[in-house]
DSSP file (Angstrom, degrees, kcal/mol; ACC not computed):
  #  RESIDUE AA STRUCTURE BP1 BP2  ACC     N-H-->O    O-->H-N    N-H-->O    O-->H-N    TCO  KAPPA ALPHA  PHI   PSI    X-CA   Y-CA   Z-CA
    1    1 A M              0   0    0      0, 0.0    81,-0.1     0, 0.0     2,-0.1   0.000 360.0 360.0 360.0 125.5    9.5   13.0  -15.2
    2    2 A D     >  -     0   0    0      1,-0.1     4,-2.0     4,-0.0     5,-0.1  -0.352 360.0-108.1 -89.3 175.5   11.4   14.6  -12.3
    3    3 A K  H  > S+     0   0    0      1,-0.2     4,-3.5     2,-0.2     5,-0.2   0.833 115.4  60.2 -72.3 -28.0   10.5   14.4   -8.6
    4    4 A E  H  > S+     0   0    0      2,-0.2     4,-2.9     1,-0.2    -1,-0.2   0.958 108.4  44.6 -60.0 -50.0    9.3   18.0   -8.5
    5    5 A Q  H  > S+     0   0    0      1,-0.2     4,-2.3     2,-0.2    -1,-0.2   0.908 114.0  48.2 -67.5 -35.8    6.8   17.3  -11.0
    6    6 A I  H  X S+     0   0    0     -4,-2.0     4,-3.2     2,-0.2    -2,-0.2   0.913 109.2  54.0 -57.4 -42.2    5.8   14.1   -9.3
    7    7 A F  H  X S+     0   0    0     -4,-3.5     4,-2.9     1,-0.2     5,-0.3   0.962 109.5  48.3 -54.3 -52.5    5.6   15.9   -6.0
    8    8 A N  H  X S+     0   0    0     -4,-2.9     4,-2.1     1,-0.2    -1,-0.2   0.878 113.2  47.3 -59.8 -40.8    3.2   18.5   -7.7
    9    9 A D  H  X S+     0   0    0     -4,-2.3     4,-2.5    -5,-0.2    -1,-0.2   0.928 111.6  50.4 -67.8 -43.0    1.0   15.7   -9.2
   10   10 A V  H  X S+     0   0    0     -4,-3.2     4,-2.7     1,-0.2    -2,-0.2   0.943 112.5  45.4 -58.0 -49.7    0.9   13.8   -5.9
   11   11 A V  H  X S+     0   0    0     -4,-2.9     4,-2.2     1,-0.2    -1,-0.2   0.902 111.9  54.5 -67.6 -35.8   -0.2   16.8   -3.9
   12   12 A N  H  < S+     0   0    0     -4,-2.1     4,-0.5    -5,-0.3    -1,-0.2   0.912 111.2  45.3 -57.6 -45.6   -2.7   17.6   -6.7
   13   13 A I  H >< S+     0   0    0     -4,-2.5     3,-0.8     1,-0.2     4,-0.2   0.922 115.3  45.5 -59.4 -49.9   -4.2   14.2   -6.3
   14   14 A I  H >< S+     0   0    0     -4,-2.7     3,-2.2     1,-0.2     4,-0.3   0.788  95.8  73.8 -66.1 -31.7   -4.3   14.2   -2.5
   15   15 A K  G >< S+     0   0    0     -4,-2.2     3,-1.0     1,-0.3    -1,-0.2   0.746  86.6  64.1 -64.3 -19.4   -5.8   17.6   -2.2
   16   16 A D  G <  S+     0   0    0     -3,-0.8    -1,-0.3    -4,-0.5    -2,-0.2   0.700 105.3  46.3 -75.4 -14.1   -9.1   16.4   -3.3
   17   17 A Y  G <  S+     0   0    0     -3,-2.2     2,-0.6    -4,-0.2    23,-0.2   0.340  89.5  98.4-109.0   8.5   -9.3   14.1   -0.2
   18   18 A V    <   -     0   0    0     -3,-1.0     3,-0.2    -4,-0.3    20,-0.1  -0.868  52.1-167.1 -98.3 123.7   -8.2   16.8    2.3
   19   19 A K  S    S+     0   0    0     -2,-0.6     2,-1.1    18,-0.4    -1,-0.2   0.928  81.9  50.5 -75.9 -46.1  -11.1   18.4    4.2
   20   20 A D    >   -     0   0    0     17,-0.3     3,-1.9     1,-0.2    -1,-0.2  -0.762  69.7-169.4 -98.9  98.4   -9.1   21.3    5.7
   21   21 A K  G >  S+     0   0    0     -2,-1.1     3,-0.7     1,-0.3     4,-0.2   0.501  76.6  76.2 -66.9  -5.9   -7.3   22.7    2.8
   22   22 A T  G >  S+     0   0    0      1,-0.2     3,-1.6     2,-0.2     4,-0.4   0.778  84.5  69.8 -69.9 -26.1   -5.1   25.0    5.1
   23   23 A K  G <  S+     0   0    0     -3,-1.9    -1,-0.2     1,-0.3     3,-0.2   0.658  91.4  56.6 -65.8 -11.5   -3.2   21.8    5.8
   24   24 A L  G X  S+     0   0    0     -3,-0.7     3,-1.3    -4,-0.2    -1,-0.3   0.588  83.4  88.1 -95.0 -13.0   -1.8   21.8    2.2
   25   25 A E  T <  S+     0   0    0     -3,-1.6    -1,-0.2     1,-0.3    -2,-0.1   0.870 103.0  23.6 -54.9 -43.5   -0.3   25.4    2.7
   26   26 A N  T 3  S+     0   0    0     -4,-0.4    -1,-0.3    -3,-0.2     2,-0.1  -0.102  87.9 155.1-118.0  37.3    3.1   24.0    4.0
   27   27 A V    <   +     0   0    0     -3,-1.3     2,-0.3     2,-0.0    -3,-0.1  -0.384  13.9 162.1 -66.7 135.5    3.0   20.5    2.5
   28   28 A G    >   -     0   0    0     -2,-0.1     3,-1.9     4,-0.0    42,-0.4  -0.841  55.6 -80.2-145.7-176.1    6.3   18.9    2.1
   29   29 A M  T 3  S+     0   0    0      1,-0.3    42,-2.6    -2,-0.3    43,-0.4   0.802 127.8  50.7 -65.6 -23.6    8.1   15.5    1.5
   30   30 A E  T 3  S+     0   0    0     40,-0.2    -1,-0.3    39,-0.1     2,-0.2   0.515  81.1 121.1 -87.4  -5.5    7.8   14.8    5.3
   31   31 A T    <   -     0   0    0     -3,-1.9    39,-2.3     1,-0.1     2,-0.4  -0.397  62.9-132.5 -67.4 128.0    4.0   15.6    5.5
   32   32 A S  B   > -A   69   0A   0     37,-0.3     5,-2.0    -2,-0.2     4,-0.4  -0.680   6.4-150.2 -78.1 130.9    2.1   12.6    6.7
   33   33 A I  T   5S+     0   0    0     35,-2.5     6,-1.9    -2,-0.4    -1,-0.1   0.912  95.1  32.7 -66.1 -45.0   -0.9   11.8    4.6
   34   34 A L  T   5S+     0   0    0     34,-0.6     4,-0.5     4,-0.2    -1,-0.1   0.915 129.1  31.8 -82.5 -49.3   -2.8   10.3    7.4
   35   35 A D  T   5S+     0   0    0     33,-0.2    -2,-0.1     2,-0.2    -1,-0.1   0.959 127.4  32.7 -79.0 -49.5   -1.7   12.3   10.4
   36   36 A D  T   5S+     0   0    0     -4,-0.4    -3,-0.2     1,-0.2    -2,-0.1   0.932 129.2  33.2 -72.7 -49.8   -0.9   15.8    9.0
   37   37 A L  S   <S-     0   0    0     -5,-2.0   -18,-0.4     2,-0.1   -17,-0.3   0.424 100.2-130.4 -99.8   7.8   -3.4   16.0    6.3
   38   38 A K        +     0   0    0     -4,-0.5     2,-0.4     1,-0.2    -4,-0.2   0.760  45.6 161.4  62.5  31.6   -6.1   14.0    8.1
   39   39 A V        -     0   0    0     -6,-1.9    -1,-0.2   -21,-0.1    -2,-0.1  -0.740  37.6-127.9 -84.0 130.4   -6.9   11.6    5.2
   40   40 A N    >>  -     0   0    0     -2,-0.4     4,-1.9   -23,-0.2     3,-0.9  -0.395  18.7-113.3 -79.9 158.4   -8.6    8.5    6.4
   41   41 A S  H 3> S+     0   0    0      1,-0.3     4,-1.4     2,-0.2    -1,-0.1   0.861 116.2  58.7 -65.7 -28.8   -7.1    5.1    5.5
   42   42 A A  H 3> S+     0   0    0      1,-0.2     4,-0.8     2,-0.2    -1,-0.3   0.897 108.7  46.8 -66.9 -32.0  -10.1    4.1    3.4
   43   43 A R  H <> S+     0   0    0     -3,-0.9     4,-2.2     1,-0.2     3,-0.4   0.830 101.4  66.7 -71.9 -33.6   -9.4    7.3    1.2
   44   44 A L  H  X S+     0   0    0     -4,-1.9     4,-2.1     1,-0.3    -1,-0.2   0.862  95.1  55.5 -52.5 -42.0   -5.8    6.4    1.1
   45   45 A V  H  X S+     0   0    0     -4,-1.4     4,-1.9     1,-0.2    -1,-0.3   0.865 107.0  50.9 -63.9 -34.8   -6.8    3.4   -1.0
   46   46 A D  H  X S+     0   0    0     -4,-0.8     4,-2.3    -3,-0.4    -2,-0.2   0.891 109.2  52.0 -64.2 -38.2   -8.5    5.8   -3.5
   47   47 A I  H  X S+     0   0    0     -4,-2.2     4,-2.4     2,-0.2    -2,-0.2   0.912 106.7  51.3 -63.9 -41.4   -5.4    7.9   -3.6
   48   48 A I  H  X S+     0   0    0     -4,-2.1     4,-2.6     1,-0.2    -1,-0.2   0.920 109.1  50.5 -64.9 -43.9   -3.3    5.0   -4.3
   49   49 A I  H  X S+     0   0    0     -4,-1.9     4,-2.5     1,-0.2    -1,-0.2   0.915 109.3  51.5 -58.2 -43.0   -5.5    3.9   -7.2
   50   50 A Q  H  X S+     0   0    0     -4,-2.3     4,-3.2     2,-0.2     5,-0.3   0.897 106.6  54.7 -56.8 -40.9   -5.3    7.5   -8.5
   51   51 A F  H  X S+     0   0    0     -4,-2.4     4,-3.0     2,-0.2     5,-0.3   0.962 109.5  48.9 -60.1 -50.8   -1.5    7.3   -8.3
   52   52 A E  H  X>S+     0   0    0     -4,-2.6     4,-1.3     1,-0.2     5,-1.2   0.944 115.1  42.8 -55.7 -46.6   -1.7    4.1  -10.5
   53   53 A D  H  <5S+     0   0    0     -4,-2.5     3,-0.3     2,-0.2    -1,-0.2   0.931 116.0  46.3 -69.3 -42.3   -3.8    5.6  -13.0
   54   54 A T  H  <5S+     0   0    0     -4,-3.2    -1,-0.2     1,-0.2    -2,-0.2   0.886 123.9  32.2 -69.9 -41.5   -2.0    9.0  -13.2
   55   55 A F  H  <5S-     0   0    0     -4,-3.0    -1,-0.2    -5,-0.3    -2,-0.2   0.417 102.9-123.8 -98.5   2.4    1.5    7.5  -13.4
   56   56 A D  T  <5 +     0   0    0     -4,-1.3    31,-1.2    -3,-0.3     2,-0.3   0.937  69.3 124.7  57.0  52.3    0.6    4.4  -15.3
   57   57 A I  B   < -B   86   0B   0     -5,-1.2     2,-0.5    29,-0.3    -1,-0.2  -0.823  58.9-125.3-128.3 166.3    2.2    2.1  -12.6
   58   58 A E        -     0   0    0     27,-0.6     2,-0.7    -2,-0.3    -9,-0.1  -0.987  16.8-156.8-116.9 127.7    1.0   -0.7  -10.4
   59   59 A I        -     0   0    0     -2,-0.5     2,-0.1   -11,-0.1    -7,-0.1  -0.894  14.6-139.8-104.1 113.7    1.4   -0.4   -6.6
   60   60 A E     >  -     0   0    0     -2,-0.7     4,-2.9     1,-0.1     3,-0.3  -0.397  24.0-113.4 -67.0 147.2    1.5   -3.8   -4.9
   61   61 A D  H  > S+     0   0    0      1,-0.2     4,-1.7     2,-0.2     5,-0.1   0.868 116.3  53.8 -53.6 -40.0   -0.4   -3.9   -1.6
   62   62 A D  H  > S+     0   0    0      1,-0.2     4,-0.7     2,-0.2    -1,-0.2   0.928 110.5  47.3 -62.9 -41.3    2.6   -4.4    0.5
   63   63 A D  H >4 S+     0   0    0     -3,-0.3     3,-0.8     1,-0.2     4,-0.5   0.868 108.8  55.1 -65.3 -38.2    4.2   -1.3   -1.1
   64   64 A A  H >< S+     0   0    0     -4,-2.9     3,-0.9     1,-0.2    -1,-0.2   0.842  99.5  60.1 -59.0 -34.3    1.0    0.7   -0.6
   65   65 A D  H 3< S+     0   0    0     -4,-1.7    -1,-0.2     1,-0.2    -2,-0.2   0.751 101.6  54.9 -68.5 -23.4    1.1    0.0    3.0
   66   66 A N  T << S+     0   0    0     -3,-0.8     2,-1.1    -4,-0.7     3,-0.3   0.551  82.6  98.9 -85.9  -8.7    4.6    1.7    3.2
   67   67 A I    <   +     0   0    0     -3,-0.9    -1,-0.1    -4,-0.5     3,-0.1  -0.673  36.2 135.0 -82.9  99.3    3.2    4.9    1.7
   68   68 A R        +     0   0    0     -2,-1.1   -35,-2.5   -35,-0.1   -34,-0.6   0.634  59.2  39.1-119.6 -23.9    2.7    7.1    4.7
   69   69 A T  B  > S-A   32   0A   0     -3,-0.3     4,-1.9   -37,-0.3   -37,-0.3  -0.739  84.2-107.3-121.0 173.5    4.1   10.6    3.7
   70   70 A I  H  > S+     0   0    0    -39,-2.3     4,-2.8   -42,-0.4     5,-0.2   0.895 121.5  54.0 -64.1 -38.9    4.1   12.6    0.6
   71   71 A G  H  > S+     0   0    0    -42,-2.6     4,-3.1   -40,-0.3     5,-0.3   0.904 103.2  55.7 -63.4 -41.3    7.8   11.8    0.2
   72   72 A D  H  > S+     0   0    0    -43,-0.4     4,-2.6     1,-0.2     5,-0.3   0.969 111.6  44.6 -56.2 -52.0    7.2    8.1    0.4
   73   73 A A  H  X S+     0   0    0     -4,-1.9     4,-3.1     2,-0.2     5,-0.4   0.949 115.2  46.3 -53.9 -52.8    4.7    8.5   -2.5
   74   74 A V  H  X S+     0   0    0     -4,-2.8     4,-3.4     1,-0.2     5,-0.2   0.942 114.7  47.5 -61.1 -49.9    7.0   10.7   -4.6
   75   75 A N  H  X S+     0   0    0     -4,-3.1     4,-2.0     1,-0.2    -1,-0.2   0.892 115.3  45.0 -59.3 -45.4   10.1    8.4   -4.0
   76   76 A Y  H  X S+     0   0    0     -4,-2.6     4,-1.9    -5,-0.3    -1,-0.2   0.908 115.5  45.0 -66.9 -44.5    8.2    5.2   -4.8
   77   77 A I  H  X S+     0   0    0     -4,-3.1     4,-3.6    -5,-0.3     5,-0.4   0.942 111.4  53.6 -71.1 -40.8    6.5    6.6   -7.9
   78   78 A A  H  X S+     0   0    0     -4,-3.4     4,-2.6    -5,-0.4     5,-0.2   0.938 110.2  49.4 -53.8 -42.8    9.8    8.2   -9.1
   79   79 A G  H  X S+     0   0    0     -4,-2.0     4,-1.1    -5,-0.2    -1,-0.2   0.882 113.4  44.6 -59.0 -40.4   11.4    4.8   -8.8
   80   80 A R  H  <>S+     0   0    0     -4,-1.9     5,-2.3     2,-0.2     4,-0.3   0.910 115.9  46.2 -72.8 -42.6    8.7    3.0  -10.7
   81   81 A V  H ><5S+     0   0    0     -4,-3.6     3,-1.8     1,-0.2    -2,-0.2   0.954 112.9  50.5 -65.7 -48.3    8.5    5.6  -13.5
   82   82 A D  H 3<5S+     0   0    0     -4,-2.6    -1,-0.2    -5,-0.4    -2,-0.2   0.790 110.6  48.9 -60.0 -29.5   12.3    5.8  -13.9
   83   83 A A  T 3<5S-     0   0    0     -4,-1.1    -1,-0.3    -5,-0.2    -2,-0.2   0.516 111.3-124.0 -90.0   0.7   12.5    2.0  -14.1
   84   84 A G  T < 5 +     0   0    0     -3,-1.8    -3,-0.2    -4,-0.3     2,-0.2   0.913  57.8 151.7  64.4  42.6    9.7    2.0  -16.7
   85   85 A Q      < +     0   0    0     -5,-2.3   -27,-0.6    -6,-0.1    -1,-0.2  -0.338  18.7 149.1-102.7  43.1    7.7   -0.3  -14.7
   86   86 A G  B     -B   57   0B   0     -2,-0.2   -29,-0.3   -29,-0.2     2,-0.2  -0.210  53.8 -92.9 -78.3 172.1    4.3    0.9  -16.0
   87   87 A V              0   0    0    -31,-1.2    -1,-0.1     1,-0.2    -2,-0.0  -0.560 360.0 360.0 -82.9 145.3    1.3   -1.2  -16.4
   88   88 A G              0   0    0     -2,-0.2    -1,-0.2    -3,-0.1    -2,-0.0   0.406 360.0 360.0 103.9 360.0    0.7   -2.9  -19.7
C-alpha cells in the first residue's frame, strides 16, 4: 500500500469527524488534525481506533500521542504496514 492510498484512507476516516467540511478542501500532510480540522481530542481517540481497524495495525498509546497531523498518521501507518506489523 503506497502513501497516496494511505493518505486518501486517512482523510476519508477523518472527514467523518470534521464538522466544517470546507476545512478538508486543502488538506495536506502538514494539516493539523486538532488545530486545522478542529477535531477534538476525544474524537481523535475514535480516529486512532478506526486507523487500527482499517489498516489492521495496533497503535500504542505513546505513538498515538504523537499523531498530530495528517502526515504523522500517514507516515506512522506506512511504517507499520510496510513492516508487516499488523494485528494478529
